[in-house]
C-alpha positions as CSV (number, residue, x, y, z in Angstrom):
1,M,84.7,88.8,-19.1
2,K,83.2,90.8,-16.2
3,N,85.4,91.6,-13.2
4,R,84.1,91.1,-9.7
5,G,82.8,94.7,-9.3
6,E,80.9,94.5,-12.5
7,K,79.4,91.1,-11.5
8,N,78.3,92.5,-8.2
9,W,76.5,95.4,-9.9
10,F,75.1,93.0,-12.4
11,D,73.6,90.9,-9.7
12,I,72.3,93.8,-7.7
13,L,70.5,95.2,-10.8
14,H,68.8,91.8,-11.4
15,R,67.7,91.6,-7.8
16,C,66.3,95.1,-7.9
17,L,64.3,94.1,-10.9
18,V,62.9,91.1,-9.0
19,V,62.0,93.4,-6.1
20,F,60.3,95.9,-8.4
21,L,58.1,93.2,-10.0
22,R,57.1,91.9,-6.6
23,L,56.3,95.4,-5.4
24,T,54.2,96.0,-8.4
25,I,52.2,92.8,-7.7
26,T,51.8,94.0,-4.0
27,V,50.5,97.4,-5.2
28,G,48.0,95.5,-7.4
29,I,46.8,93.5,-4.4
30,V,46.3,96.6,-2.4
31,L,44.3,98.2,-5.2
32,E,42.1,95.1,-5.6
33,L,41.4,95.1,-1.8
34,I,40.5,98.8,-2.0
35,Q,38.0,98.1,-4.7
36,S,36.7,95.0,-2.8
37,L,37.7,92.7,-5.6
38,W,38.5,89.9,-3.1
39,M,38.9,87.1,-5.6
40,N,41.4,89.1,-7.8
41,A,43.3,90.0,-4.6
42,A,43.5,86.4,-3.6
43,V,44.7,85.3,-7.0
44,A,47.3,88.1,-7.0
45,A,48.5,87.1,-3.6
46,G,48.9,83.6,-4.8
47,I,50.9,84.9,-7.8
48,L,53.1,86.9,-5.4
49,L,53.9,83.8,-3.3
50,L,54.6,81.9,-6.5
51,T,57.4,84.2,-7.4
52,F,59.3,83.0,-4.4
53,V,58.9,79.3,-5.2
54,P,61.8,78.9,-7.7
55,T,64.3,80.4,-5.3
56,Q,63.1,78.5,-2.3
57,F,63.1,75.3,-4.2
58,A,66.7,76.0,-5.5
59,N,67.8,76.7,-1.9
60,R,66.3,73.5,-0.7
61,I,68.1,71.4,-3.2
62,K,71.3,73.5,-2.7
63,V,71.5,74.9,-6.2
64,K,72.4,78.5,-6.9
65,I,70.3,80.2,-9.6
66,P,72.1,82.9,-11.5
67,P,70.3,86.3,-11.0
68,E,69.3,86.6,-14.6
69,F,67.5,83.2,-14.4
70,E,65.6,84.4,-11.4
71,V,64.6,87.7,-13.1
72,I,63.4,85.8,-16.2
73,T,61.4,83.4,-14.1
74,V,59.7,86.1,-11.9
75,A,59.1,88.3,-15.0
76,F,57.4,85.3,-16.8
77,I,55.2,84.7,-13.8
78,F,54.4,88.4,-13.6
79,A,53.6,88.7,-17.3
80,S,51.6,85.4,-17.7
81,L,49.6,85.3,-14.4
82,F,49.5,88.8,-13.0
83,L,49.3,90.9,-16.2
84,G,47.7,88.1,-18.3
85,E,45.1,86.7,-16.0
86,T,44.3,89.4,-13.4
87,R,44.9,92.4,-15.7
88,Q,43.3,90.8,-18.7
89,Y,46.2,91.3,-21.0
90,Y,45.3,88.1,-22.8
91,S,42.0,89.8,-23.9
92,R,43.6,93.2,-24.6
93,F,46.5,92.0,-26.7
94,W,45.9,89.1,-29.1
95,W,49.7,88.4,-29.3
96,W,50.2,88.2,-25.5
97,D,49.5,84.5,-25.2
98,I,51.6,83.6,-28.2
99,A,54.5,85.6,-27.0
100,L,54.4,84.0,-23.5
101,H,54.1,80.5,-24.9
102,T,57.1,81.1,-27.1
103,T,59.0,82.3,-24.1
104,S,57.9,79.3,-22.0
105,G,59.2,77.0,-24.7
106,V,62.6,78.8,-24.5
107,L,62.7,78.6,-20.7
108,L,61.6,75.0,-20.6
109,G,64.2,74.2,-23.2
110,V,66.9,75.8,-21.1
111,L,65.7,73.9,-18.0
112,G,65.7,70.6,-20.0
113,L,69.2,71.3,-21.3
114,L,70.5,72.1,-17.8
115,L,68.9,69.0,-16.3
116,V,70.6,66.6,-18.7
117,Y,73.8,68.7,-19.0
118,V,74.3,68.5,-15.2
119,L,73.9,64.7,-15.3
120,N,76.1,64.4,-18.4
121,E,78.9,66.4,-16.9
122,T,78.8,65.3,-13.3
123,P,81.7,62.9,-12.6
124,R,79.6,61.1,-9.9
125,V,77.1,59.9,-12.5
126,E,78.2,57.3,-15.0
127,L,76.2,58.9,-17.9
128,H,77.6,60.1,-21.1
129,M,75.2,61.3,-23.8
130,R,75.9,62.8,-27.1
131,P,75.0,66.5,-27.7
132,G,72.3,65.5,-30.1
133,F,70.5,63.4,-27.6
134,V,70.8,66.1,-24.9
135,A,69.3,68.6,-27.2
136,F,66.6,66.1,-28.3
137,F,65.7,65.4,-24.6
138,A,65.5,69.2,-23.9
139,F,63.1,69.7,-26.8
140,C,60.9,66.8,-25.8
141,F,60.9,68.0,-22.1
142,A,59.8,71.5,-23.1
143,L,57.1,70.2,-25.4
144,A,55.8,67.6,-22.9
145,T,55.6,70.2,-20.2
146,G,53.7,72.5,-22.5
147,A,51.3,69.7,-23.3
148,V,50.7,69.1,-19.5
149,W,50.0,72.9,-19.1
150,E,47.4,72.7,-21.9
151,M,45.7,69.8,-20.1
152,F,45.7,71.9,-17.0
153,E,44.0,74.8,-18.8
154,F,41.4,72.3,-20.3
155,G,40.7,71.0,-16.8
156,M,40.3,74.4,-15.2
157,D,38.0,75.5,-18.0
158,R,35.9,72.3,-17.9
159,F,35.6,71.8,-14.2
160,F,35.8,75.4,-12.7
161,G,34.3,77.4,-15.5
162,M,37.4,79.5,-16.2
163,N,38.5,80.8,-19.6
164,M,42.2,79.8,-19.7
165,Q,42.1,78.3,-23.2
166,K,40.9,81.6,-24.7
167,P,38.7,80.2,-27.5
168,M,39.2,82.0,-30.7
169,L,36.6,83.5,-33.0
170,G,35.0,80.6,-35.1
171,D,36.4,78.0,-32.7
172,P,34.6,78.0,-29.4
173,S,36.2,74.6,-28.5
174,G,39.6,76.1,-27.8
175,L,41.4,73.6,-30.1
176,T,42.9,76.3,-32.3
177,D,44.3,78.1,-29.2
178,T,45.7,74.9,-27.8
179,M,47.4,73.9,-31.1
180,I,48.9,77.4,-31.6
181,D,50.2,77.3,-28.0
182,L,51.9,74.0,-28.6
183,I,53.3,75.1,-32.0
184,V,54.9,78.2,-30.5
185,D,56.1,76.2,-27.5
186,A,57.9,73.9,-30.0
187,V,59.4,76.9,-31.9
188,G,60.8,78.4,-28.7
189,A,62.1,75.0,-27.5
190,L,63.7,74.3,-30.9
191,V,65.6,77.6,-30.9
192,V,67.1,77.1,-27.5
193,T,67.9,73.4,-28.1
194,I,69.7,74.2,-31.3
195,A,71.7,76.9,-29.5
196,G,72.5,74.4,-26.7
197,Y,73.5,71.8,-29.3
198,L,75.9,74.2,-31.0
199,Y,77.4,75.2,-27.6
200,M,78.1,71.5,-26.7
201,K,79.4,70.7,-30.1
202,R,81.3,73.9,-31.0
203,G,81.5,76.1,-27.9
204,N,79.5,78.9,-29.5
205,D,79.0,82.1,-27.5
206,S,75.3,83.1,-27.5
207,I,73.2,84.4,-24.6
208,I,72.0,80.9,-23.9
209,D,75.5,79.6,-23.8
210,R,76.6,82.3,-21.4
211,G,73.7,81.4,-19.2
212,I,74.7,77.8,-19.1
213,R,78.2,78.7,-18.2
214,R,77.1,81.0,-15.4
215,F,75.0,78.2,-13.9
216,I,78.0,75.9,-14.0
217,D,80.3,78.6,-12.5
218,R,77.8,79.1,-9.6
219,N,77.4,75.4,-8.9
220,P,80.9,73.8,-9.1
221,R,79.9,71.1,-6.6
222,L,77.5,69.6,-9.2
223,F,80.4,69.1,-11.6
224,S,83.0,67.9,-9.0
225,A,83.9,64.3,-8.6
226,S,84.6,64.7,-4.9
227,S,81.3,66.4,-3.8
């Protein structure tokens, strides 16, 4: 268990990483402007603003996000949109898209677990679900969100002439890319929901379990009958 001093340094380190990623995007915007790549600069600026959305949304609904959650979210936006789209990492590295979709399955699985876990453990809400159902909901939530994203990619390609689906050799329709994305989404979600189930059932101590506990520790009012 970390003492208060260790926790403070831990939080500072995470916040420095977030600042570093945002500064990297800012430098990228400046370089795009110098080269007169206005569209790329505009997209990068939008990505930079997007990195602030999770924290601002959490502040609005009065939920405290653990620093590591913020780092993971910002890093995912950085890797998927800034490196992937504006820096063409999807084209440079064949595994980039697969790795990010697997990661998104994990992140969405964690989000689904937290959503139901908060409802399940909040005394103010008369809702008591078994660990198996909580895990099942989290898995379905992650997979459904992944499917919505695939529809978004299809729409952007079809109506705006973009190349978000990344059609593979021998399959210009993009169907193979879509199915692989959904499969790795499911794998990532399955891993995290199994870990969440074991935590709720047996109190295991994995990275995911510790993340859930940190969220609970930072938001005691969500689990208090008097709040």
